[in-house]
Every structure is written in C-alpha cells, then in structure tokens.
C-alpha positions as CSV (number, residue, x, y, z in Angstrom):
1,M,-34.1,-53.1,-27.2
2,T,-37.7,-54.3,-27.7
3,A,-40.5,-54.1,-25.1
4,D,-40.4,-57.9,-24.5
5,R,-36.7,-57.7,-23.6
6,V,-37.4,-55.6,-20.5
7,P,-38.4,-58.1,-17.9
8,A,-41.7,-57.6,-16.0
9,E,-39.7,-57.7,-12.8
10,A,-37.6,-54.7,-14.0
11,R,-40.8,-52.8,-14.8
12,A,-42.2,-53.5,-11.4
13,H,-39.0,-52.4,-9.8
14,I,-38.9,-49.1,-11.8
15,E,-42.6,-48.4,-10.8
16,D,-41.6,-48.9,-7.2
17,L,-38.6,-46.6,-7.6
18,A,-40.9,-44.0,-9.1
19,A,-43.1,-44.2,-6.0
20,F,-40.0,-44.0,-3.7
21,V,-38.7,-40.9,-5.5
22,T,-42.2,-39.3,-5.4
23,A,-42.4,-39.9,-1.7
24,S,-38.9,-38.4,-1.1
25,P,-38.6,-34.8,-2.2
26,S,-36.0,-34.2,0.6
27,S,-33.5,-36.4,2.5
28,Y,-35.8,-36.2,5.6
29,H,-38.7,-37.5,3.6
30,A,-36.5,-40.2,2.2
31,A,-35.4,-41.3,5.7
32,A,-39.0,-41.4,6.8
33,E,-40.0,-43.5,3.7
34,I,-37.1,-45.9,4.4
35,A,-38.3,-46.3,8.0
36,R,-41.9,-46.7,6.9
37,R,-41.1,-49.4,4.4
38,A,-38.9,-51.2,6.9
39,E,-41.5,-51.2,9.6
40,E,-44.1,-52.4,7.1
41,A,-41.7,-55.4,6.4
42,G,-41.5,-56.3,10.1
43,Y,-38.5,-54.3,11.2
44,T,-38.7,-52.6,14.7
45,R,-38.1,-48.9,14.9
46,I,-35.6,-48.0,17.6
47,D,-34.5,-44.6,18.8
48,E,-31.0,-43.4,19.6
49,V,-32.1,-41.9,22.9
50,D,-33.3,-45.2,24.2
51,A,-31.5,-48.3,25.4
52,W,-31.4,-50.9,22.5
53,D,-32.6,-54.4,23.1
54,I,-30.7,-56.0,20.1
55,V,-31.0,-59.8,19.9
56,P,-29.9,-62.4,17.4
57,G,-32.6,-62.9,14.7
58,G,-33.9,-59.3,15.3
59,R,-34.6,-56.7,12.6
60,Y,-34.3,-53.0,13.3
61,V,-34.3,-49.5,11.8
62,V,-33.0,-46.3,13.2
63,V,-33.2,-42.7,11.8
64,R,-30.9,-39.8,12.4
65,D,-32.1,-36.6,10.7
66,G,-32.1,-37.3,6.9
67,S,-30.2,-40.6,7.3
68,A,-31.3,-44.1,8.2
69,V,-29.8,-47.5,9.0
70,V,-31.7,-50.7,8.5
71,F,-30.2,-54.0,9.8
72,A,-31.0,-57.7,10.4
73,L,-29.1,-60.2,12.6
74,P,-28.9,-63.9,11.8
75,E,-30.2,-66.3,14.5
76,A,-26.6,-67.4,15.3
77,A,-25.2,-63.8,15.5
78,A,-22.3,-63.6,18.0
79,A,-19.5,-61.2,19.0
80,T,-17.4,-61.9,15.9
81,T,-20.2,-62.0,13.4
82,P,-19.2,-59.8,10.4
83,F,-21.3,-57.1,8.8
84,T,-22.3,-56.9,5.1
85,I,-23.3,-53.3,4.5
86,I,-24.9,-51.6,1.4
87,G,-24.4,-47.8,1.6
88,A,-26.0,-45.0,-0.4
89,H,-27.1,-41.4,0.1
90,T,-30.4,-39.6,0.4
91,D,-29.6,-36.1,-0.6
92,S,-29.5,-34.6,-4.1
93,P,-28.0,-31.4,-5.5
94,G,-30.3,-28.4,-5.7
95,F,-31.2,-25.4,-3.6
96,K,-31.9,-24.8,0.1
97,L,-34.0,-22.1,1.7
98,K,-32.1,-19.3,3.4
99,P,-32.9,-17.4,6.6
100,K,-35.2,-14.5,6.0
101,P,-36.3,-16.2,2.9
102,T,-39.2,-14.1,1.7
103,T,-38.3,-11.2,-0.6
104,H,-40.2,-8.8,-2.8
105,G,-38.7,-8.3,-6.2
106,P,-39.2,-5.7,-8.9
107,G,-42.5,-5.9,-10.8
108,G,-44.5,-7.1,-7.8
109,W,-43.0,-10.6,-7.8
110,W,-42.8,-12.6,-4.6
111,Q,-39.4,-14.3,-4.5
112,L,-37.5,-16.6,-2.2
113,G,-33.9,-16.5,-1.0
114,V,-32.2,-19.8,-1.8
115,E,-28.7,-21.1,-1.4
116,V,-27.1,-23.5,-3.8
117,Y,-26.7,-27.0,-2.3
118,G,-24.0,-29.2,-3.8
119,G,-23.2,-28.9,-7.5
120,P,-26.5,-28.8,-9.5
121,L,-26.6,-28.2,-13.2
122,L,-28.2,-24.7,-12.7
123,N,-29.7,-24.3,-16.2
124,S,-31.7,-27.5,-15.7
125,W,-33.7,-25.9,-12.9
126,L,-35.0,-23.1,-15.0
127,D,-38.6,-22.9,-16.1
128,R,-39.8,-25.9,-14.0
129,E,-42.6,-26.0,-11.5
130,L,-40.9,-26.6,-8.2
131,E,-41.8,-27.3,-4.6
132,L,-40.4,-26.8,-1.1
133,A,-39.9,-29.8,1.1
134,G,-38.1,-30.7,4.3
135,R,-38.7,-30.3,8.0
136,L,-39.9,-27.6,10.4
137,V,-38.9,-27.8,14.0
138,T,-40.9,-26.0,16.6
139,L,-39.6,-24.2,19.6
140,E,-40.6,-27.2,21.7
141,G,-38.3,-29.4,19.5
142,D,-41.1,-31.2,17.6
143,E,-40.3,-32.1,14.0
144,H,-42.8,-31.8,11.2
145,L,-42.2,-33.0,7.6
146,V,-43.7,-30.6,5.1
147,R,-44.0,-30.3,1.3
148,T,-45.8,-27.7,-0.7
149,G,-46.5,-29.3,-4.1
150,S,-46.0,-27.0,-7.1
151,L,-45.3,-23.5,-5.7
152,L,-42.3,-21.8,-7.3
153,R,-40.3,-21.4,-10.5
154,I,-36.9,-20.0,-11.5
155,P,-37.8,-18.0,-14.7
156,Q,-35.3,-17.8,-17.5
157,L,-34.6,-14.5,-19.3
158,A,-36.3,-14.4,-22.7
159,I,-34.0,-14.6,-25.8
160,H,-35.2,-11.2,-26.9
161,L,-33.5,-9.7,-23.8
162,D,-30.3,-11.8,-24.2
163,R,-29.6,-12.3,-27.9
164,G,-26.4,-14.2,-27.2
165,V,-27.9,-16.8,-24.8
166,N,-27.5,-19.7,-27.2
167,N,-23.8,-19.0,-27.5
168,G,-23.3,-19.4,-23.8
169,L,-25.6,-19.2,-20.8
170,E,-24.0,-17.7,-17.6
171,L,-26.0,-17.8,-14.4
172,D,-25.0,-15.8,-11.4
173,K,-25.8,-18.1,-8.4
174,Q,-27.1,-15.2,-6.3
175,R,-28.9,-13.0,-8.8
176,H,-30.3,-15.5,-11.3
177,T,-31.5,-18.4,-9.2
178,Q,-34.0,-16.8,-6.9
179,P,-37.5,-18.3,-7.6
180,V,-40.8,-16.5,-7.9
181,W,-43.8,-17.9,-6.0
182,G,-46.5,-15.2,-6.2
183,L,-47.7,-11.7,-7.0
184,G,-49.1,-8.8,-5.0
185,D,-48.7,-6.8,-1.8
186,A,-45.3,-7.5,-0.2
187,E,-46.9,-7.6,3.2
188,S,-48.9,-10.7,2.2
189,A,-45.8,-12.7,1.3
190,D,-44.5,-14.9,4.0
191,I,-43.2,-18.4,3.0
192,L,-42.9,-19.5,6.6
193,H,-46.6,-18.9,7.2
194,A,-47.3,-20.9,4.1
195,L,-45.1,-23.8,5.2
196,A,-46.5,-23.7,8.8
197,A,-50.0,-23.8,7.5
198,R,-49.2,-26.9,5.5
199,A,-47.6,-28.6,8.5
200,G,-50.5,-27.7,10.8
201,V,-48.4,-25.5,13.2
202,E,-48.3,-21.8,14.0
203,A,-45.6,-19.8,12.2
204,S,-44.7,-18.1,15.5
205,Q,-43.7,-21.6,16.8
206,I,-41.2,-22.4,14.1
207,G,-37.8,-22.5,15.8
208,G,-35.8,-23.8,12.8
209,Y,-36.1,-25.4,9.4
210,D,-34.3,-27.4,6.8
211,I,-36.1,-26.8,3.5
212,V,-34.9,-27.7,0.0
213,V,-36.3,-27.1,-3.5
214,A,-37.5,-30.2,-5.4
215,D,-38.7,-30.7,-9.0
216,T,-42.4,-31.7,-9.1
217,Q,-42.5,-33.4,-12.5
218,E,-43.4,-37.1,-12.1
219,P,-41.0,-39.9,-12.9
220,R,-41.8,-41.7,-16.2
221,T,-40.7,-44.3,-18.6
222,F,-40.4,-43.4,-22.3
223,G,-38.5,-44.3,-25.5
224,H,-39.1,-46.7,-28.4
225,A,-39.8,-49.7,-26.2
226,Q,-40.4,-47.7,-22.9
227,E,-36.9,-48.8,-22.0
228,L,-35.8,-45.4,-20.6
229,F,-36.6,-43.8,-17.3
230,A,-36.4,-40.1,-16.4
231,S,-36.8,-38.7,-12.9
232,G,-35.5,-36.1,-10.5
233,R,-33.1,-37.2,-7.7
234,L,-31.9,-40.4,-9.3
235,D,-28.6,-39.3,-7.8
236,N,-28.9,-41.0,-5.4
237,L,-32.4,-42.2,-4.6
238,L,-31.9,-44.9,-7.3
239,S,-29.2,-46.6,-5.2
240,A,-31.0,-45.8,-2.0
241,H,-34.1,-47.6,-3.3
242,A,-32.2,-50.6,-4.8
243,A,-30.4,-51.2,-1.5
244,L,-33.5,-50.9,0.6
245,V,-35.3,-53.4,-1.7
246,A,-32.4,-55.8,-1.4
247,Q,-32.2,-55.5,2.4
248,L,-35.9,-56.1,2.9
249,Q,-35.8,-59.2,0.6
250,T,-32.8,-60.8,2.3
251,E,-32.7,-63.3,5.1
252,P,-29.4,-62.9,6.9
253,R,-27.2,-66.0,6.9
254,E,-23.6,-65.8,8.1
255,A,-23.4,-62.0,8.4
256,I,-25.4,-59.1,9.9
257,T,-27.0,-57.5,6.9
258,M,-27.2,-53.7,6.9
259,Y,-28.4,-50.9,4.7
260,A,-27.0,-47.4,5.5
261,A,-28.5,-44.3,3.8
262,F,-26.6,-41.1,4.5
263,D,-27.5,-37.4,4.1
264,H,-25.1,-34.7,3.0
265,E,-23.0,-36.6,0.5
266,E,-23.4,-33.9,-2.1
267,I,-21.7,-31.4,0.2
268,G,-18.9,-33.6,1.4
269,S,-20.5,-35.9,4.0
270,A,-19.1,-34.0,7.0
271,S,-22.0,-33.9,9.4
272,R,-23.5,-35.8,12.3
273,S,-25.6,-37.8,9.9
274,G,-23.2,-37.9,6.9
275,A,-20.9,-40.7,6.0
276,A,-17.9,-38.8,7.5
277,G,-19.8,-38.5,10.8
278,P,-20.3,-41.0,13.6
279,F,-23.8,-42.4,12.7
280,L,-22.8,-45.7,11.1
281,E,-20.0,-46.3,13.6
282,D,-22.4,-45.6,16.5
283,V,-24.8,-48.2,15.2
284,L,-22.1,-50.8,14.6
285,L,-20.7,-50.3,18.1
286,R,-24.1,-50.6,19.8
287,I,-24.8,-53.8,17.9
288,S,-21.4,-55.2,18.8
289,A,-21.9,-54.3,22.5
290,A,-25.3,-56.0,22.4
291,L,-23.6,-59.2,21.1
292,G,-21.0,-59.0,23.9
293,A,-18.1,-58.0,21.7
294,G,-15.0,-56.5,23.2
295,A,-12.4,-54.5,21.3
296,D,-10.7,-57.7,19.9
297,E,-13.9,-59.4,18.8
298,R,-15.2,-56.2,17.2
299,A,-11.9,-55.8,15.3
300,Q,-12.3,-59.4,14.0
301,A,-15.8,-58.7,12.9
302,F,-14.8,-55.5,11.1
303,A,-11.9,-57.3,9.4
304,A,-14.3,-59.9,7.9
305,S,-16.9,-57.3,6.9
306,L,-17.7,-55.8,3.5
307,H,-19.2,-52.4,2.5
308,V,-20.7,-51.9,-0.9
309,S,-21.0,-48.1,-1.6
310,S,-23.5,-47.4,-4.3
311,D,-23.9,-44.2,-6.2
312,V,-24.8,-43.4,-9.8
313,G,-22.1,-43.0,-12.5
314,H,-21.7,-41.7,-16.0
315,A,-23.0,-43.6,-19.0
316,V,-21.3,-42.7,-22.2
317,H,-22.9,-39.6,-23.6
318,P,-23.7,-40.0,-27.3
319,N,-23.0,-36.3,-28.0
320,Y,-19.8,-36.1,-26.0
321,P,-18.0,-39.5,-26.3
322,D,-14.6,-37.8,-26.0
323,R,-15.3,-37.0,-22.3
324,H,-15.1,-40.7,-21.4
325,D,-12.2,-43.3,-21.2
326,P,-11.7,-44.6,-24.7
327,A,-11.6,-48.3,-23.6
328,N,-14.2,-48.4,-20.8
329,H,-17.6,-47.3,-22.1
330,P,-20.4,-48.1,-19.6
331,V,-23.7,-48.2,-21.5
332,A,-27.3,-47.8,-20.4
333,G,-28.9,-51.1,-20.1
334,G,-25.6,-52.9,-19.7
335,G,-25.9,-53.5,-16.0
336,P,-24.3,-52.0,-12.9
337,I,-20.9,-50.4,-12.9
338,L,-17.8,-51.2,-10.8
339,K,-16.1,-47.9,-10.1
340,I,-12.3,-47.8,-10.1
341,N,-9.9,-44.9,-9.5
342,A,-6.1,-45.1,-9.0
343,S,-6.2,-42.2,-6.5
344,Q,-8.8,-43.9,-4.4
345,R,-11.6,-41.5,-5.2
346,Y,-13.4,-44.7,-5.3
347,A,-12.5,-47.3,-2.7
348,T,-12.5,-50.4,-4.9
349,D,-9.5,-52.7,-4.7
350,A,-8.9,-56.2,-6.1
351,H,-10.6,-58.1,-3.3
352,G,-13.6,-55.8,-3.4
353,A,-13.8,-56.1,-7.2
354,A,-13.7,-59.9,-6.9
355,A,-16.5,-59.9,-4.3
356,W,-18.7,-57.6,-6.5
357,N,-18.0,-59.6,-9.7
358,A,-18.9,-62.8,-7.8
359,A,-22.2,-61.3,-6.6
360,C,-23.1,-60.2,-10.2
361,E,-22.3,-63.7,-11.5
362,A,-24.4,-65.3,-8.7
363,A,-27.3,-63.0,-9.5
364,G,-27.0,-63.5,-13.3
365,V,-26.5,-59.8,-13.7
366,P,-24.3,-58.2,-16.4
367,M,-21.7,-55.8,-15.1
368,Q,-19.4,-53.1,-16.4
369,E,-16.3,-51.2,-15.2
370,F,-16.2,-47.4,-14.9
371,V,-13.0,-45.4,-14.9
372,S,-12.6,-41.7,-15.7
373,N,-10.8,-40.2,-18.7
374,N,-7.4,-39.0,-17.3
375,A,-8.1,-35.5,-18.5
376,V,-11.5,-35.2,-16.7
377,P,-11.4,-35.0,-12.9
378,C,-13.0,-37.9,-11.1
379,G,-15.8,-37.5,-8.6
380,S,-16.1,-39.4,-5.3
381,T,-18.7,-40.7,-3.0
382,I,-19.2,-42.2,0.5
383,G,-17.0,-45.3,-0.2
384,P,-13.5,-43.9,0.6
385,I,-15.0,-41.9,3.5
386,T,-16.5,-44.9,5.4
387,A,-13.4,-47.1,4.5
388,T,-11.1,-44.5,6.0
389,R,-13.3,-44.1,9.1
390,L,-14.0,-47.8,9.8
391,G,-11.3,-49.8,8.1
392,I,-14.0,-52.0,6.5
393,R,-13.2,-53.2,3.0
394,T,-15.2,-51.2,0.6
395,V,-16.1,-51.4,-3.1
396,D,-17.8,-48.6,-5.1
397,V,-20.5,-49.5,-7.6
398,G,-23.5,-47.9,-9.2
399,V,-25.7,-47.5,-12.3
400,P,-24.8,-45.6,-15.5
401,I,-27.0,-42.5,-16.1
402,L,-27.1,-39.4,-18.2
403,S,-27.6,-35.8,-17.1
404,M,-26.1,-36.4,-13.6
405,H,-26.8,-33.4,-11.2
406,S,-29.6,-32.2,-13.5
407,A,-33.0,-31.5,-12.1
408,R,-34.1,-34.5,-14.1
409,E,-31.8,-37.5,-14.8
410,L,-32.0,-40.5,-17.2
411,T,-31.3,-44.2,-16.8
412,A,-32.3,-47.5,-18.5
413,V,-35.3,-49.3,-17.0
414,V,-33.3,-52.5,-16.4
415,D,-30.3,-51.2,-14.6
416,P,-31.8,-50.3,-11.2
417,W,-33.3,-53.8,-11.1
418,Y,-29.9,-55.4,-12.0
419,L,-28.3,-53.3,-9.3
420,S,-30.7,-54.5,-6.6
421,R,-30.4,-58.1,-7.6
422,A,-26.6,-57.9,-7.3
423,M,-26.9,-56.1,-4.0
424,R,-29.1,-59.0,-2.7
425,A,-26.5,-61.5,-3.8
426,V,-23.9,-59.5,-1.8
427,L,-26.1,-59.6,1.3
428,E,-26.6,-63.3,0.9
429,R,-22.9,-64.1,0.6
C-alpha cells in the first residue's frame, strides 16, 4: 500500500480516533468523552433520576457509570418506530487498583496492589510507563474523574537473574504484576492522597474508587506508507469511536438511531451498566413510553429493529497463520469483518449478514468474513448477550487487528474509517 492509497478521510478519522483514545484512559473517561462529543453536536444530556421529555426529532445522551447511550428520533417517530442500534464497549483488559493499594516492597520500592481485569497479555504490560485513571467518589456521593499521567511501571526481571526467560516467560498474577511508583520512606507513600490531590479533593473524603491502569504511550501511525496504526485500548475504543462518529453524522429517517457503549464486556458484561444488565432495556422502554407505546406496539418495534454489535477481531497473524481458519483469512486493510460462529458465540444469522453486507455495499466499503479455526476456542462479545436479553436481531462485526489484549494493539489506518462508513449506512437504512 502506498501513501496515496490511504484516503485523506481515513487519516482524519484515525487522528480523531487517536484523540478519542487519549481522552479515554478508563471506561468512565470514555463515557464522559462520548457525552461531551454528543452535547457538542447538539444532543441534550439527560439524567436517569429525572423525568425524560423525549419528543420526535429530539437528540439525547444518557450516561450510567462507564456506559453511555446516544440516540436520535426521526420527526415522524411513533409508538411502533423501530430502533437501529450500534453497540460497542468502553472497557479494556488490564489491571484495577485493589483496596489498601499502597504497599512498601523490598529495596525501598513503593508498590501498588492491583487486580487483573479481564484477560490481558500480561507480558505486554511490562517495562511501560503507566498511569492510573478512573473515578473517585466522595462520602457525599460526588464523582470526580482522575488520571495521573505517567506514574508507575511493572519492571521485568533482568535476563541475568532468569537465564531461561527466553525459553518461556511465566508471570504469577499476584507476585509479578505489582507496579512500582516511587522510592523512600514507607510512611510517605499513599496513592489515595496522590489521587485525591489530582482530583482536588481531600483524601479523607474519598468514600470509594474505581481506578484502572492505562498505558501512557501515545497512539501513532507508522509503516512504509504510514498505513499502520498502533495504540492502547483499540479493543474496543476503536469500535466505540467509529460508532459514535457514525451516530453523530446520521440524520434519522425511518428508525430511531442509537449508539450504545457498555462497560464491563471484558469481564462478562454482568453489571448494572454492562450489556447483560438493564441499562439498554431501560432506555428503550423509556423511549417507547414517551412515544405512547404499549406492550404490543413495543413488541412490533423490537421485531423490526436491528442491533449491530461491533468489537475487534483477529487479523491473520503472519507468524502464526496456522491459528486461523484455512479458508477465511481477514487481512488488515481489507475492510470490516462479519463475525460468524455456529455456536452463537457471535449472534450473526443469515438476515443479519444480509443487512450488514447491504450496508457495506451501499457505503462502498470492502468486507470480510471471520470464523475461528475449529481447534481454537472462539471468543464472544455483547452481541449474543443483548440478542438474548431483548430479542432484537443482532449481527456481530468488527475490524481485524493484531496483538489483541496487548497493552498496545495494531490495525490498518483504513479499517476504522471503513467500519464507521458501514455503520453510518446501517443507521441510514
């Protein structure tokens, strides 16, 4: 691929994705950034504790913890108007701060107690400058977003002290993943004081916290023609960003357009703000009620609705081609992928596939199929969960990447742009 084969629009999209990732070191920051961008585009922020004044032609955004739903109603919206939903998730695998997090290790090192979150590639987190990010909640219930910038590092053991390391690295999740963040007197080490100072609150007023570890290296393009893009948290901020861009660029026509970004996908989605929880259904029911829908009208609307669940997938790895299906080889730069699994680990069926293929064709976007090698277990995402919970037809899609669940992942510059264009075609159906 030469530089002139990467469209200017794709480069602009990747620059905006880089800005989105940089602004979103945690799911709570991602939800706040989604709401900020939606409000900037003319959407009205609504709160779950208030009565909602939802009207045809209106545009709204609502946040629950680290999740957000953005939706727009056509002028002719009525009780049986269907929904077209693009779903993604805001969290990424990594580490989360434990209670009593500050420890003092041998050698005078200040350390932090962290718990593994999801299924990260542990070795990829070693020897990187990392930050803490998330939310502090005061005893009064006020929430404060906080991030530290470069503060900590998980140091790898030198090869001189482990001569066999290149024959197989084994990391104990408790003993070998605790980061260092300072030196000196143990009494001076208190990470909660450091976080409180950055948030502008008193440490004694912190009633609770949800703090994760994030890589601080900036996203960047590289490669022969700058056609490659590396960044932390592409799983799944890449999809979250593509869907948000599509939603904000779309004028609703026959359907209510909606973008749903969920937290906690990496740990199973079973939470009040995860895809297995009630958040999306709560929003759908409140919209239906505002449009005067009873049970029968709501069932009609759901039956005519479509949910596109987007999460990253595996590009063929050049060093491990045997790990992939021999006939279906998604390649970087070849467009978004349609995810298929016989055991419904992905929710795609024939009707969903047809809808997605039609959208890609309408958008002029190339597409590829993804199916797992039978000998390699298949992952899953929010698609089957929301399909089971709501009964809305769902199709699973994504973008092929390398190094999934690494602290730093890799994609082709054009693919996130292709994905967003196809998403927009779905919303405009």
